[in-house]
A tleap script that builds the chain and sets N, CA, C and O, in Angstrom:
source leaprc.protein.ff14SB
mol = sequence {
  NMET ILE VAL SER LYS ARG ALA VAL ILE ALA
  GLY LYS VAL GLN GLY VAL PHE TYR ARG ALA
  SER THR LYS GLU ARG ALA ILE ALA LEU GLY
  VAL ASN GLY GLU VAL TRP ASN ARG THR ASP
  GLY GLY VAL GLU LEU VAL ALA GLU GLY GLU
  GLU GLU GLN VAL ASN ALA LEU LEU GLU TRP
  CYS ARG LEU GLY PRO PRO ARG ALA GLU VAL
  LYS GLU LEU GLN VAL SER ASP SER THR VAL
  LYS GLY PHE LYS ASN PHE THR VAL LYS ARG
  CPHE
}
set mol.1.N position { -67.220 -33.400 18.951 }
set mol.1.CA position { -67.653 -34.185 19.501 }
set mol.1.C position { -66.800 -35.357 20.496 }
set mol.1.O position { -65.744 -35.946 20.267 }
set mol.2.N position { -67.248 -35.388 21.070 }
set mol.2.CA position { -66.740 -35.997 22.448 }
set mol.2.C position { -66.300 -37.415 21.981 }
set mol.2.O position { -66.830 -38.142 21.141 }
set mol.3.N position { -64.824 -37.686 22.997 }
set mol.3.CA position { -64.360 -38.907 22.815 }
set mol.3.C position { -64.073 -39.427 24.314 }
set mol.3.O position { -64.080 -38.744 25.338 }
set mol.4.N position { -63.894 -40.401 24.223 }
set mol.4.CA position { -63.385 -41.257 25.417 }
set mol.4.C position { -61.622 -42.044 25.296 }
set mol.4.O position { -61.141 -42.525 24.270 }
set mol.5.N position { -61.222 -41.997 26.110 }
set mol.5.CA position { -60.000 -42.998 25.564 }
set mol.5.C position { -59.292 -43.344 27.039 }
set mol.5.O position { -59.391 -42.579 27.998 }
set mol.6.N position { -58.501 -44.721 27.082 }
set mol.6.CA position { -57.833 -44.963 28.217 }
set mol.6.C position { -56.879 -45.573 27.638 }
set mol.6.O position { -56.919 -45.978 26.476 }
set mol.7.N position { -55.921 -45.688 28.426 }
set mol.7.CA position { -54.264 -45.254 28.450 }
set mol.7.C position { -53.499 -46.310 29.556 }
set mol.7.O position { -53.890 -46.257 30.722 }
set mol.8.N position { -52.761 -46.961 29.313 }
set mol.8.CA position { -52.069 -48.053 30.522 }
set mol.8.C position { -50.994 -47.432 29.782 }
set mol.8.O position { -50.872 -47.305 28.564 }
set mol.9.N position { -49.873 -46.891 31.173 }
set mol.9.CA position { -48.079 -46.311 30.801 }
set mol.9.C position { -47.450 -47.084 31.809 }
set mol.9.O position { -47.666 -47.446 32.965 }
set mol.10.N position { -46.509 -47.207 30.846 }
set mol.10.CA position { -45.408 -48.792 31.357 }
set mol.10.C position { -44.194 -48.068 31.680 }
set mol.10.O position { -43.777 -47.323 30.793 }
set mol.11.N position { -43.557 -48.128 32.732 }
set mol.11.CA position { -42.461 -46.992 33.059 }
set mol.11.C position { -42.103 -47.270 34.518 }
set mol.11.O position { -42.504 -48.071 35.362 }
set mol.12.N position { -40.812 -45.888 34.472 }
set mol.12.CA position { -41.091 -45.145 35.641 }
set mol.12.C position { -42.259 -44.012 35.752 }
set mol.12.O position { -42.020 -42.871 35.356 }
set mol.13.N position { -43.564 -44.366 36.316 }
set mol.13.CA position { -44.629 -43.631 36.077 }
set mol.13.C position { -45.082 -43.169 37.479 }
set mol.13.O position { -45.929 -42.299 37.683 }
set mol.14.N position { -44.227 -44.051 38.670 }
set mol.14.CA position { -44.574 -43.911 39.437 }
set mol.14.C position { -43.921 -43.407 40.845 }
set mol.14.O position { -42.927 -44.094 41.078 }
set mol.15.N position { -44.154 -42.432 41.862 }
set mol.15.CA position { -43.273 -41.722 42.950 }
set mol.15.C position { -42.583 -40.411 42.249 }
set mol.15.O position { -41.685 -39.860 42.886 }
set mol.16.N position { -42.989 -39.834 40.849 }
set mol.16.CA position { -42.619 -38.882 40.097 }
set mol.16.C position { -43.088 -37.468 39.426 }
set mol.16.O position { -42.607 -36.548 38.764 }
set mol.17.N position { -44.887 -38.051 40.274 }
set mol.17.CA position { -45.792 -37.327 40.102 }
set mol.17.C position { -46.448 -37.017 38.816 }
set mol.17.O position { -46.956 -36.002 38.339 }
set mol.18.N position { -46.308 -37.962 38.501 }
set mol.18.CA position { -47.340 -39.097 37.283 }
set mol.18.C position { -48.416 -38.084 36.975 }
set mol.18.O position { -48.527 -37.170 36.159 }
set mol.19.N position { -49.417 -38.756 38.254 }
set mol.19.CA position { -50.272 -38.574 37.875 }
set mol.19.C position { -50.991 -37.063 38.571 }
set mol.19.O position { -52.195 -36.896 38.377 }
set mol.20.N position { -50.430 -36.303 39.143 }
set mol.20.CA position { -50.471 -34.340 39.524 }
set mol.20.C position { -50.428 -33.775 38.200 }
set mol.20.O position { -51.134 -32.829 37.851 }
set mol.21.N position { -49.398 -34.502 37.298 }
set mol.21.CA position { -48.714 -33.854 36.275 }
set mol.21.C position { -49.545 -33.978 34.925 }
set mol.21.O position { -49.587 -33.237 33.942 }
set mol.22.N position { -50.199 -35.182 35.223 }
set mol.22.CA position { -51.261 -35.558 34.155 }
set mol.22.C position { -52.677 -34.598 34.329 }
set mol.22.O position { -53.158 -34.011 33.360 }
set mol.23.N position { -53.277 -34.525 35.717 }
set mol.23.CA position { -54.229 -33.901 35.794 }
set mol.23.C position { -53.840 -32.374 35.393 }
set mol.23.O position { -54.456 -31.876 34.451 }
set mol.24.N position { -52.981 -31.708 35.974 }
set mol.24.CA position { -52.905 -30.267 35.288 }
set mol.24.C position { -52.906 -30.941 34.239 }
set mol.24.O position { -53.950 -31.591 34.174 }
set mol.25.N position { -52.150 -31.129 33.258 }
set mol.25.CA position { -52.190 -30.914 31.655 }
set mol.25.C position { -53.774 -30.778 31.586 }
set mol.25.O position { -54.325 -29.686 31.450 }
set mol.26.N position { -54.502 -32.067 31.699 }
set mol.26.CA position { -55.864 -31.968 31.287 }
set mol.26.C position { -56.316 -31.029 31.618 }
set mol.26.O position { -56.994 -30.550 30.709 }
set mol.27.N position { -56.320 -30.201 32.862 }
set mol.27.CA position { -57.067 -29.239 33.054 }
set mol.27.C position { -56.833 -28.349 32.343 }
set mol.27.O position { -57.743 -27.526 32.244 }
set mol.28.N position { -55.891 -28.155 31.746 }
set mol.28.CA position { -55.286 -26.943 30.812 }
set mol.28.C position { -55.980 -27.499 30.310 }
set mol.28.O position { -57.034 -27.353 30.928 }
set mol.29.N position { -56.219 -28.520 28.979 }
set mol.29.CA position { -56.319 -28.579 27.648 }
set mol.29.C position { -57.826 -28.732 27.699 }
set mol.29.O position { -58.243 -29.039 26.582 }
set mol.30.N position { -59.191 -28.582 28.980 }
set mol.30.CA position { -60.269 -29.200 29.117 }
set mol.30.C position { -60.480 -30.172 28.886 }
set mol.30.O position { -61.393 -30.241 28.063 }
set mol.31.N position { -59.969 -31.415 29.290 }
set mol.31.CA position { -59.640 -32.483 29.024 }
set mol.31.C position { -60.533 -33.047 30.673 }
set mol.31.O position { -59.906 -32.717 31.680 }
set mol.32.N position { -61.997 -33.898 30.957 }
set mol.32.CA position { -62.337 -34.499 31.876 }
set mol.32.C position { -61.441 -35.366 32.090 }
set mol.32.O position { -60.393 -35.356 31.444 }
set mol.33.N position { -61.764 -36.498 33.275 }
set mol.33.CA position { -61.505 -37.650 33.920 }
set mol.33.C position { -60.921 -38.360 34.672 }
set mol.33.O position { -60.943 -37.786 35.761 }
set mol.34.N position { -60.182 -39.670 34.785 }
set mol.34.CA position { -59.430 -39.752 35.721 }
set mol.34.C position { -58.176 -40.150 35.600 }
set mol.34.O position { -57.846 -40.370 34.434 }
set mol.35.N position { -57.210 -40.349 36.558 }
set mol.35.CA position { -55.992 -41.168 36.620 }
set mol.35.C position { -55.385 -41.821 38.068 }
set mol.35.O position { -55.140 -41.158 39.076 }
set mol.36.N position { -55.206 -43.287 37.917 }
set mol.36.CA position { -54.940 -44.037 39.005 }
set mol.36.C position { -53.430 -45.191 39.067 }
set mol.36.O position { -52.879 -45.786 38.141 }
set mol.37.N position { -53.224 -45.177 40.015 }
set mol.37.CA position { -51.857 -45.949 39.868 }
set mol.37.C position { -52.457 -47.644 39.504 }
set mol.37.O position { -53.462 -48.344 39.628 }
set mol.38.N position { -51.339 -47.677 39.090 }
set mol.38.CA position { -51.753 -49.869 39.117 }
set mol.38.C position { -51.296 -50.466 39.791 }
set mol.38.O position { -50.240 -50.040 40.259 }
set mol.39.N position { -51.785 -51.762 40.235 }
set mol.39.CA position { -50.729 -52.498 41.449 }
set mol.39.C position { -49.327 -53.227 40.335 }
set mol.39.O position { -48.464 -53.935 40.855 }
set mol.40.N position { -49.309 -52.977 39.112 }
set mol.40.CA position { -48.603 -53.108 38.495 }
set mol.40.C position { -46.967 -52.494 38.074 }
set mol.40.O position { -46.009 -52.997 37.487 }
set mol.41.N position { -47.177 -51.424 38.581 }
set mol.41.CA position { -46.650 -50.134 38.719 }
set mol.41.C position { -46.889 -49.439 37.485 }
set mol.41.O position { -45.960 -48.741 37.080 }
set mol.42.N position { -47.535 -49.466 37.066 }
set mol.42.CA position { -48.020 -48.431 35.960 }
set mol.42.C position { -48.843 -47.457 36.281 }
set mol.42.O position { -49.041 -47.175 37.463 }
set mol.43.N position { -49.478 -46.764 35.206 }
set mol.43.CA position { -50.712 -45.928 35.508 }
set mol.43.C position { -51.624 -46.101 34.249 }
set mol.43.O position { -51.304 -46.361 33.089 }
set mol.44.N position { -52.769 -45.898 34.771 }
set mol.44.CA position { -54.101 -45.792 33.913 }
set mol.44.C position { -54.594 -44.573 34.207 }
set mol.44.O position { -54.796 -44.066 35.310 }
set mol.45.N position { -54.807 -44.056 32.885 }
set mol.45.CA position { -56.427 -42.950 32.758 }
set mol.45.C position { -57.254 -43.369 31.981 }
set mol.45.O position { -57.050 -44.338 31.251 }
set mol.46.N position { -58.390 -42.665 32.015 }
set mol.46.CA position { -59.524 -42.281 31.287 }
set mol.46.C position { -60.155 -41.255 30.793 }
set mol.46.O position { -61.177 -40.916 31.390 }
set mol.47.N position { -59.755 -40.508 29.629 }
set mol.47.CA position { -59.992 -38.897 29.240 }
set mol.47.C position { -60.714 -38.752 28.467 }
set mol.47.O position { -60.413 -39.321 27.418 }
set mol.48.N position { -62.038 -37.966 28.455 }
set mol.48.CA position { -62.684 -37.464 27.589 }
set mol.48.C position { -62.724 -35.969 27.365 }
set mol.48.O position { -62.248 -35.038 28.014 }
set mol.49.N position { -63.332 -36.011 26.412 }
set mol.49.CA position { -63.338 -34.380 25.949 }
set mol.49.C position { -63.454 -34.277 24.069 }
set mol.49.O position { -63.937 -35.006 23.203 }
set mol.50.N position { -62.855 -33.194 24.073 }
set mol.50.CA position { -63.031 -33.145 22.156 }
set mol.50.C position { -61.585 -34.091 21.688 }
set mol.50.O position { -60.738 -34.184 22.577 }
set mol.51.N position { -61.344 -34.629 20.650 }
set mol.51.CA position { -60.706 -35.286 20.288 }
set mol.51.C position { -59.326 -34.882 20.219 }
set mol.51.O position { -58.450 -35.618 20.673 }
set mol.52.N position { -59.115 -33.999 19.797 }
set mol.52.CA position { -58.015 -33.036 19.279 }
set mol.52.C position { -57.364 -32.258 20.670 }
set mol.52.O position { -56.161 -32.008 20.729 }
set mol.53.N position { -58.040 -32.010 21.461 }
set mol.53.CA position { -57.333 -32.246 23.772 }
set mol.53.C position { -57.430 -33.387 23.865 }
set mol.53.O position { -56.269 -33.570 23.501 }
set mol.54.N position { -57.795 -34.391 24.036 }
set mol.54.CA position { -57.238 -35.921 24.569 }
set mol.54.C position { -56.448 -36.227 23.736 }
set mol.54.O position { -55.472 -36.763 24.261 }
set mol.55.N position { -56.355 -36.136 22.395 }
set mol.55.CA position { -54.744 -36.524 21.923 }
set mol.55.C position { -54.042 -36.055 22.207 }
set mol.55.O position { -53.002 -36.707 22.298 }
set mol.56.N position { -53.965 -34.351 22.644 }
set mol.56.CA position { -52.782 -33.532 23.295 }
set mol.56.C position { -51.949 -34.288 24.073 }
set mol.56.O position { -50.769 -34.602 23.917 }
set mol.57.N position { -53.111 -34.646 25.332 }
set mol.57.CA position { -52.834 -35.336 26.396 }
set mol.57.C position { -52.216 -36.568 26.048 }
set mol.57.O position { -51.056 -36.700 26.439 }
set mol.58.N position { -52.845 -37.719 25.249 }
set mol.58.CA position { -52.572 -38.752 24.879 }
set mol.58.C position { -50.327 -38.419 24.649 }
set mol.58.O position { -49.309 -38.917 25.130 }
set mol.59.N position { -50.559 -37.669 23.966 }
set mol.59.CA position { -49.022 -37.370 23.184 }
set mol.59.C position { -48.396 -36.650 24.597 }
set mol.59.O position { -47.367 -37.123 25.080 }
set mol.60.N position { -48.938 -35.709 25.112 }
set mol.60.CA position { -48.084 -35.543 26.189 }
set mol.60.C position { -47.705 -36.505 27.179 }
set mol.60.O position { -46.687 -36.447 27.871 }
set mol.61.N position { -48.889 -37.698 27.214 }
set mol.61.CA position { -48.143 -38.924 28.298 }
set mol.61.C position { -47.531 -39.441 27.737 }
set mol.61.O position { -46.717 -39.989 28.482 }
set mol.62.N position { -47.254 -39.796 26.193 }
set mol.62.CA position { -45.617 -40.366 25.708 }
set mol.62.C position { -44.350 -39.734 26.612 }
set mol.62.O position { -43.328 -40.411 26.495 }
set mol.63.N position { -44.242 -38.754 27.349 }
set mol.63.CA position { -43.257 -38.176 27.774 }
set mol.63.C position { -43.419 -38.066 29.007 }
set mol.63.O position { -42.528 -38.569 29.693 }
set mol.64.N position { -44.809 -37.256 29.874 }
set mol.64.CA position { -45.169 -37.376 31.398 }
set mol.64.C position { -44.204 -36.151 31.649 }
set mol.64.O position { -44.010 -35.240 30.844 }
set mol.65.N position { -43.652 -36.273 32.856 }
set mol.65.CA position { -43.438 -35.287 34.021 }
set mol.65.C position { -41.538 -35.328 33.922 }
set mol.65.O position { -40.994 -36.425 33.800 }
set mol.66.N position { -40.934 -34.412 33.970 }
set mol.66.CA position { -39.447 -34.657 33.351 }
set mol.66.C position { -38.795 -35.746 34.527 }
set mol.66.O position { -37.608 -35.968 34.290 }
set mol.67.N position { -39.305 -36.450 35.709 }
set mol.67.CA position { -38.552 -37.258 36.283 }
set mol.67.C position { -39.255 -38.714 35.786 }
set mol.67.O position { -38.768 -39.818 36.030 }
set mol.68.N position { -40.525 -38.472 35.027 }
set mol.68.CA position { -41.013 -39.913 34.390 }
set mol.68.C position { -39.858 -40.597 33.117 }
set mol.68.O position { -39.047 -40.022 32.391 }
set mol.69.N position { -40.226 -42.052 33.258 }
set mol.69.CA position { -39.412 -42.840 31.904 }
set mol.69.C position { -40.623 -43.522 31.540 }
set mol.69.O position { -41.223 -44.393 32.170 }
set mol.70.N position { -40.928 -42.935 30.292 }
set mol.70.CA position { -42.587 -43.897 29.931 }
set mol.70.C position { -41.486 -44.793 28.977 }
set mol.70.O position { -40.440 -44.508 28.395 }
set mol.71.N position { -42.495 -46.330 29.178 }
set mol.71.CA position { -41.023 -47.280 28.178 }
set mol.71.C position { -42.550 -47.534 27.500 }
set mol.71.O position { -42.562 -46.824 26.495 }
set mol.72.N position { -43.388 -47.993 27.574 }
set mol.72.CA position { -45.113 -47.931 26.389 }
set mol.72.C position { -46.477 -47.246 27.264 }
set mol.72.O position { -46.782 -47.051 28.441 }
set mol.73.N position { -47.139 -46.996 25.745 }
set mol.73.CA position { -48.047 -46.244 26.065 }
set mol.73.C position { -49.440 -46.841 25.015 }
set mol.73.O position { -49.707 -46.472 23.872 }
set mol.74.N position { -50.213 -47.939 25.928 }
set mol.74.CA position { -51.483 -48.417 25.181 }
set mol.74.C position { -52.618 -47.484 25.437 }
set mol.74.O position { -52.940 -46.933 26.489 }
set mol.75.N position { -53.222 -47.418 24.108 }
set mol.75.CA position { -54.524 -46.482 24.165 }
set mol.75.C position { -55.497 -46.923 23.626 }
set mol.75.O position { -55.392 -47.201 22.431 }
set mol.76.N position { -56.706 -47.131 24.271 }
set mol.76.CA position { -57.838 -47.813 23.824 }
set mol.76.C position { -59.400 -47.058 23.729 }
set mol.76.O position { -59.794 -46.568 24.787 }
set mol.77.N position { -59.951 -46.984 22.995 }
set mol.77.CA position { -61.375 -46.385 22.798 }
set mol.77.C position { -61.943 -47.021 24.252 }
set mol.77.O position { -61.469 -47.957 24.897 }
set mol.78.N position { -63.406 -45.990 24.613 }
set mol.78.CA position { -63.676 -46.214 26.149 }
set mol.78.C position { -64.871 -45.790 25.754 }
set mol.78.O position { -64.963 -45.441 24.578 }
set mol.79.N position { -66.039 -45.717 26.601 }
set mol.79.CA position { -67.086 -45.433 26.862 }
set mol.79.C position { -67.454 -44.163 27.274 }
set mol.79.O position { -67.457 -44.116 28.504 }
set mol.80.N position { -67.841 -42.861 26.630 }
set mol.80.CA position { -68.207 -41.675 27.108 }
set mol.80.C position { -69.127 -42.015 28.721 }
set mol.80.O position { -70.027 -42.850 28.808 }
set mol.81.N position { -68.636 -41.158 29.858 }
set mol.81.CA position { -69.189 -41.624 31.390 }
set mol.81.C position { -69.675 -40.193 31.274 }
set mol.81.O position { -70.636 -39.832 31.953 }
set mol.82.N position { -69.159 -39.497 30.582 }
set mol.82.CA position { -69.854 -37.849 31.340 }
set mol.82.C position { -68.761 -37.253 32.398 }
set mol.82.O position { -69.374 -36.589 33.233 }
set mol.83.N position { -67.766 -37.255 32.580 }
set mol.83.CA position { -66.859 -37.244 33.550 }
set mol.83.C position { -67.248 -35.088 33.939 }
set mol.83.O position { -66.997 -34.253 33.070 }
set mol.84.N position { -67.624 -34.839 34.820 }
set mol.84.CA position { -67.339 -33.430 34.692 }
set mol.84.C position { -66.043 -32.718 35.461 }
set mol.84.O position { -66.225 -31.631 36.008 }
set mol.85.N position { -64.964 -33.239 35.486 }
set mol.85.CA position { -63.656 -32.528 35.772 }
set mol.85.C position { -62.721 -34.090 35.744 }
set mol.85.O position { -63.066 -35.255 35.543 }
set mol.86.N position { -61.506 -33.489 36.026 }
set mol.86.CA position { -60.056 -34.403 35.882 }
set mol.86.C position { -59.795 -34.684 37.467 }
set mol.86.O position { -59.848 -33.792 38.313 }
set mol.87.N position { -59.477 -36.191 37.775 }
set mol.87.CA position { -59.592 -36.547 39.655 }
set mol.87.C position { -58.553 -37.470 39.305 }
set mol.87.O position { -58.296 -38.161 38.319 }
set mol.88.N position { -57.889 -37.201 40.755 }
set mol.88.CA position { -56.593 -38.528 40.806 }
set mol.88.C position { -57.507 -39.552 41.611 }
set mol.88.O position { -58.139 -39.473 42.665 }
set mol.89.N position { -57.368 -40.238 40.956 }
set mol.89.CA position { -57.753 -41.830 41.831 }
set mol.89.C position { -57.017 -42.118 43.132 }
set mol.89.O position { -55.838 -42.395 42.914 }
set mol.90.N position { -57.308 -42.134 44.244 }
set mol.90.CA position { -56.651 -43.204 45.449 }
set mol.90.C position { -56.922 -44.746 45.816 }
set mol.90.O position { -58.119 -45.033 45.806 }
set mol.91.N position { -56.334 -45.449 46.033 }
set mol.91.CA position { -57.048 -46.256 46.842 }
set mol.91.C position { -56.758 -46.816 47.876 }
set mol.91.O position { -57.590 -47.517 48.453 }
savepdb mol mol.pdb
quit
């Protein structure tokens, strides 16, 4: 069953390759969605896929890449949008 989760990650998560690393991990897990920087210094993402794979991505997000310092991860359910891949959004 396809699930969709939204996550907001706080801490030292910008300028440490968090978004690019999240994309790599999502693709490796077969998860679709998008990730972007927030104006408050955090990162936000929407992840869609099989529940087990989405949960694995969210667990990885608790640590992030080596230079990241995740202070908080807030996860909520989201509406499935039918993403076809995983992208880094830039504003």
